[in-house]
MARVO-754662 format. One record per residue: x, y, z of N, C-alpha, C in turn. Coordinates in steps of 0.2 Angstrom, whole numbers, plus 5000, padded with zeros to 4 digits. Layout:
N
XYZXYZXYZ/...
REM end
This chain:
364
476849485039477049545041477449575035/477349645034477649675028478349695030/478849665027479549675028479949675022/480549705022481049705017481249635016/481449625009481649555008482449545010/482549495014483249485017483749465011/484249505011484749495006485449475009/485949445006486649435009486849505010/487349515015487549585016488349585016/488649645015489349655015489549675022/490049645025490349665031490949715030/490849775032491349825031491949815035/492549855033493149845037493049875044/492549915046492549945052491949905056/491649855053491149815057491449755060/491149735065491449675068491149605065/491449555067491249485063490549475064/490149505069489449485071489049545068/489249575064488849635061488249605057/487649635059487049615055486649685054/486449695048486049755046485549765051/485349835052484849855056484149825054/484049825048483349805046483249735048/483749695048483749615050483549615057/483949655061483849655068483049675070/482849725066482149745067481649685065/481749655060481349595058481349545064/481949535066482049485072481649505078/481549565079481149585085480349575083/480249585077479549575075479349495075/479849455073479749385073479649355080/480049385085479949365092479249375095/478949425092478249445094477749385093/477949345088477549285087477549225092/478049235097478149185102477949205109/477749155113477549175120478149165124/478649205123479349205126479449275130/479649265136479849325139480649335138/480849375133481549375131481949435135/482449415139482749455143483349495140/483649445135484249475131484349435125/484649465120484749425114485449445111/485849395109486549415107486649375101/486949405096487149375090487749325091/487649265088488249215090488549195083/488149195078488449165071488049205066/488449225061488149255055488449225048/488049225043488249205036488049265032/488449315032488349375028488249355020/488749315018488749295011488149265008/487749235013487149195011486449225014/486549265019485949305022485649265028/486149235032485849195038486149215045/485849205050486149225057485849185062/486149175068485849145074486049195080/485449195084485549235090485449185096/485749205102485549165108485149215112/484549185114484049215118484149195125/484149245130484049225137483249235139/482949185141482249195142482049175149/481449185151481249165158481149085158/481049055152481048985152481648955150/482248985151482948955149483148985142/483748965141484048995134483748965128/483749005123483448975117483849005111/483848975105484149005099483649035094/483749085091483349115086483749105080/483449075074483849065068483549095062/483849135058483649155052483949115047/483549065043483849015039483949055032/484549045029484649075023484449045017/484148985017483948945011483248965009/483048945003482348955001481848925006/481348965007480848935012480648865011/480548845005480248775004480848725006/481448745005482048705007482148705014/482048755018482048765025481448725028/480948715025480348675027480548605028/480948585023481248515023481648495030/482148545031482548535037482148545044/481648585044481248595050480848535051/480548505046480148445046480648395049/481248385047481748335049481848345056/481948405058482148415065481548395070/480948415068480348395072480248325072/480348285066480348215066480848185071/481448205071481948175075481848185082/481548245084481448255091480748215094/480248235090479548215092479448135091/479648115085479548045084480147995086/480748015085481347975086481647985093/481448035096481848055103482548065102/482748095096483448105095483748165099/484348165101484648215104484848275099/484348305097484448365093483948415096/484048485096483648535099482948535097/482548545102481848545101481648615098/481148615093480848675090480348705095/480348765096479848795100479348825096/478648805097478148825093477948905094/477648935089477449005089476748995093/476549055095475849065098475349025094/475449025087474948995083475048915082/475548895086475748815085476148805079/476448855076476848835070477548825072/477948795067478648785069479148845067/478848885063479248945061478849005059/479149055058478849125056479149135049/478749155044479049185038479049255038/479649285037479749355037480349375032/480349425028480849455024481049395019/480549355017480649305012481049245014/481149245021481549185024481149155030/481349095032481049065038481449075044/481149085049481449095056481149045060/481549025065481248975070481648985077/481348965082481648965089481748895091/482248875094482348805097482748815104/482648755107483048755114483748765113/484148795117484848805117485048755122/485448705120485648645124486248675128/486248665135486748685139486848625145/487448605147488048625144488248585138/488548615133488848575127489548585127/489948535125490748545124490948505119/491448525114491648485109492048425112/492048365109492448315111493148325110/493548285113494348295112494548275105/495048315103495248305096495748255096/495548195098496048135098495548075095/495848015095495447955092494847945096/494847955103494247935107493747985105/493948055104493448105102493148085095/493548065091493348045084492847995084/492947945088492547885089491847905092/491847955097491247975099490848015094/491148055090490848085084490548035079/490947985078490647935073490047895075/490147875082489547835085488947885084/488947945086488447995087488148005080/488548005075488348015068487947955065/488247895067487847835065487147825069/487147855075486547855078486047905075/486247955073485848015069485547985063/486047945059485847925053485247865054/485347825059484947775060484247795062/484247845066483547875069483247915063/483647945058483247985053482947945048/483047875048482647835043481947845044/481547845038480847845038480547915038/480947965038480748035037480348045031/479748075032479448095026479248175026/479548215022479548285022478748315022/478648375025478048405024477848415017/477148405015476948415008477248475004/477248525008477448595004478148605003/478548555007479348565006479548535000/480148564998480448534992480948474995/480948424991481348364994482048374992/482448374997483148384996483448314996/483648294991483948224990484548224986/485148194988485748184984485848114983/485348074984485448004983485647984976/485348014971485447994964486048034961/486348084965486748134961487548114961/487648054964488448034965488748034958/488548004953488848004947488948074944/488448114944488448184942489048224945/489048214952489548254956490248234954/490348164954490948144952491248174945/490748174940490948194934491048274934/490748304938490848384939491548394942/491748344946492448354949492948344943/492848294939493248284933493348344929/492748374927492648434923493048494926/492948504933493248564936494048554935/494348494935495048484935495248514928/494848514923495048544917495048624918/494548644921494548714923495148744926/495348704932495948724935496548724931/496548674926497148674922497148734917/496548754914496448814910496648874913/496448884920496548944924497248954925/497548894927498348894929498748914923/498548894917498848914911498748984909/498149014911498049084909498349124914/498549104920498849144925499549114927/499949104922500549064923501049104927/500949174927501449214931501349214938/500749184940500649184948500949124951/501149134957501649084961501349014961/500749004962500448934963500348904956/500348934951500048904944500448844942/501148854943501548794940501448734945/501348744951501248694956500548654955/500048694953499448674952499448624945/499848654940499848614934500248554935/500748554940501148494941500748434944/500148454947499848394951499148384948/498848424944498148424943498048354939/498448334935498348274931498248214935/498648204941498648154945497948144949/497748204951497048214954496448194950/496548224943496048204938496048134937/496548094937496648024936496247994942/496348014948496047984954495247984953/495048044951494348054950494048014945/494448004939494247964934494147884936/494647864940494647794942494047784947/493947834952493447824956492747824953/492647864948492047864944491947804940/492447774937492347704934492147654939/492447654945492347604950491547614953/491347674953490647694956490147664950/490347674944489947644939489847564939/490347534942490347464942490147434949/489947474953489847454960489147444961/488947434968488247414970487847484970/488147534969487747604970487047604967/487047584961486347594957485847544960/486047484963485547444967485347474974/485847504977485747534984485247584983/485347634978484847694978484147674977/484047614974483347594973482947584979/483247584985482847574991482547644992/482747694990482447764990482647804996/482347864997482547915002482447895009/481747875010481647865017481947805020/482147755016482547695018483247715021/483547755017484247775019484247835025/483747875025483747935029484147995027/484348035032484648095031485348095033/485748135029486448155030486448225033/486848245037486948315040487248355035/487748335032488148375026488648425029/488648435036489148485038489348465045/489448395046489548365053490248365055/490448385061491148385063491148405071/491748425073491848445080491448495082/491148545078490748595081490048575081/489748535076489048515076488848445079/489348415082489248355086489548365093/489248385098489548405104489248365110/489648355116489448315121489048355126/488448325128488048365133487948315139/487548335144487448295150487248225149/486748215144486448155142486848115137/487348145134487648105128487848155123/487948135117488148175111487448205108/487548275107487048305103487248325096/486748325092486948355085486548415084/486848465082486548535081486648555074/486348615072486348645066486148595060/485548585060485248535055484948565048/485148635047484848665042485048635035/485548605034485748575028485548505027/485248475031485048405030484748385024/484948325021484648305015484648225014/484248195010484248125009484948105006/485248055008485848025004486047965007/486547925004486847875007487247895013/487147865019487347895025488147895025/488447855022489247855023489547915019/489147955016489448025013489648065019/489248075024489448105030490048075034/490048015034490647975037491247985033/491247985027491847995022492048065023/491648115024491848185025492248195031/491948165036492248165043492948135043/493048075040493648045039494148085035/493948105029494448145025494648205029/494148245032494348305036494848295042/494648235045495148225051495848205049/495848165043496548145041496948215038/496548255035496848315033497148355039/496748355045496948395051497548365054/497648295053498248255055498848265051/498748285045499248295039499448225037/499148175039499348105036498748055038/498748005034498247955035498447905039/498047885044498247835049497747775049/497947715047497447655047497147645053/497447655059497047635065496547685066/496647755065496147805066495547785061/495647775055495147765050494747695052/495047645053494747585055494247595062/494547625067494147635073493547685072/493647735067493147775066492547745062/492747695058492247665054491847615059/492247575063491947535068491447565073/491647625075491247665080490547675076/490647705070490047715066489547655065/489947605063489547535062489147515068/489447525074489047505080488347535081/488347595078487647635079487247625073/487547615067487147605061487547565056/487447495056487847445053487947465046/488547445044488747465037488847395033/488447385028488447325024489147325020/489347265017489947265013489847305007/489247305004489047344998489147425000/488947445006489047515007489747535009/490147485012490847495013491247505007/491047465001491347474995491247544992/490647574993490547644991490947694995/490947675002491447715006492147725004/492347665002493047654999493147694993/492647694989492647734982492647804984/492247824988492147894990492847924993/493147884997493747905000494347914995/494247874990494747874984494747934980/494147974980494048034976494548084979/494748134975495248184977494848244981/494548224986494048264990494448324993/494948314996495248374999495548424994/495848394989496148434983495548484980/495048444978494448484975494148534980/494048514986493748564991494148624992/494848614992495248674993495448714987/495448684981495648724975495048754971/494448724972493948754968493748824969/494048864974493948934975494348974969/494848934966495248964961494748994955/494248964954493748984949493549054950/493449084956493149144957493649204957/494249194960494749254960495449224959/495549204953496249164952496849214953/496749274952497349324953497449334960/496949324965497049324972497249254975/496949204972496949134975497649104973/497949114967498549084965499149114968/499249114975499749154978500249104982/500749124985501249084989500849034994/500349064997499949025002499648964999/499448974993499148914989499648864987/500248884986500748844984500948794990/500948824996501048785002500448735003/499848755002499248715003499248654998/499448664992499548614987500048564989/500548584991501148544993500848494999/500548525004500248495010499748435008/499348455003498848415001499148354997/499648364993499948314989500348264994/500648294999501048255004500548205008/499948235010499448205014499148145010/499048165003498748114999499148054998/499848064998500348004997500247955002/500047975008499947935014499247895014/498847925009498147895009498147825006/498447815001498447754997498647695000/499147685004499347625008498747615013/498447665016497947655021497347625018/497147645012496547625008496647555006/497247535004497447465002497447425008/497647445013497647405019496947385022/496447435021495847425024495247405020/495447395013494947385008494547325009/494847275012494547205012494247195019/494347245024494047235030493347205031/492947225026492247205027492047145023/492547115019492347065015492047005019/491546975017491246915020490746935026/490747005028490347025033489547015031/489146995036488446995034488147065037/
REM end
């Protein structure tokens, strides 16, 4: 179908949060003609204007469905669609089933992007934001990783793998610390600059230590097993993308899946949860790891990598890297508060890591 190429869009001050340009709505209508669906209504539920993506909820005679405009390159989107099909059709995982087009395809290509329709799972509810909820999330994540092993992408898909990229990513964090320092020095008059300069050395040192430990670890042996052995990470897993349904936990929004060591998802979940608590709690961390381990066993070698990844200055880097784009806006009083919170939370991390680092010694 001849259509305009879809580009990221700007949301104006008078537009609501769910604004989508008219031409994209028109393409959506064209895409739906490729499906044998009797659509009674469609409602936009999520937009990614900065990337050019969107999700609609469709009410149809055969129940609720989702229509997704995937913002990534079509070859990259083929990888995640193949993964979603593999998980449902081959592994019977609790992820939404893709609805085929009239021609039996998983997707429609329009506007230079891939679109697809999937089942809308109802009812779904986030788990409680307490330790029990966190354990549910971790078990479901382990289950997802376990079921994703053996996935082989479609021939025409680009292979999304982060398996061999850990050393490079760690080094990038170290390099960016120097950027932060340079920017804070250049914008010394801004409220947060002096606070950033006070702490950047300690976080850079943490990144250097973790990088050295990774170099000495089992990482290089582990990655030799290859992509299919380890399976997929979600990359954006948390309280919104792991939800409780009638038959158990469902995992949704698989657009960003990639091959990687599975504990990268677990690390992100632990780091993010501790940041939400504003302090590190050994009981929470232990119980989260144990719940995950029940569904996807963690070897001592993999546990070592998890400890190294937890020791990286993840929250500092994640929150401060925006400074590179608009320092004169970013380095404000709010960021001063943010830095202070990150530092205080970080101080509680080290006793916890020290306490749990030997938990997995001697395990088979």
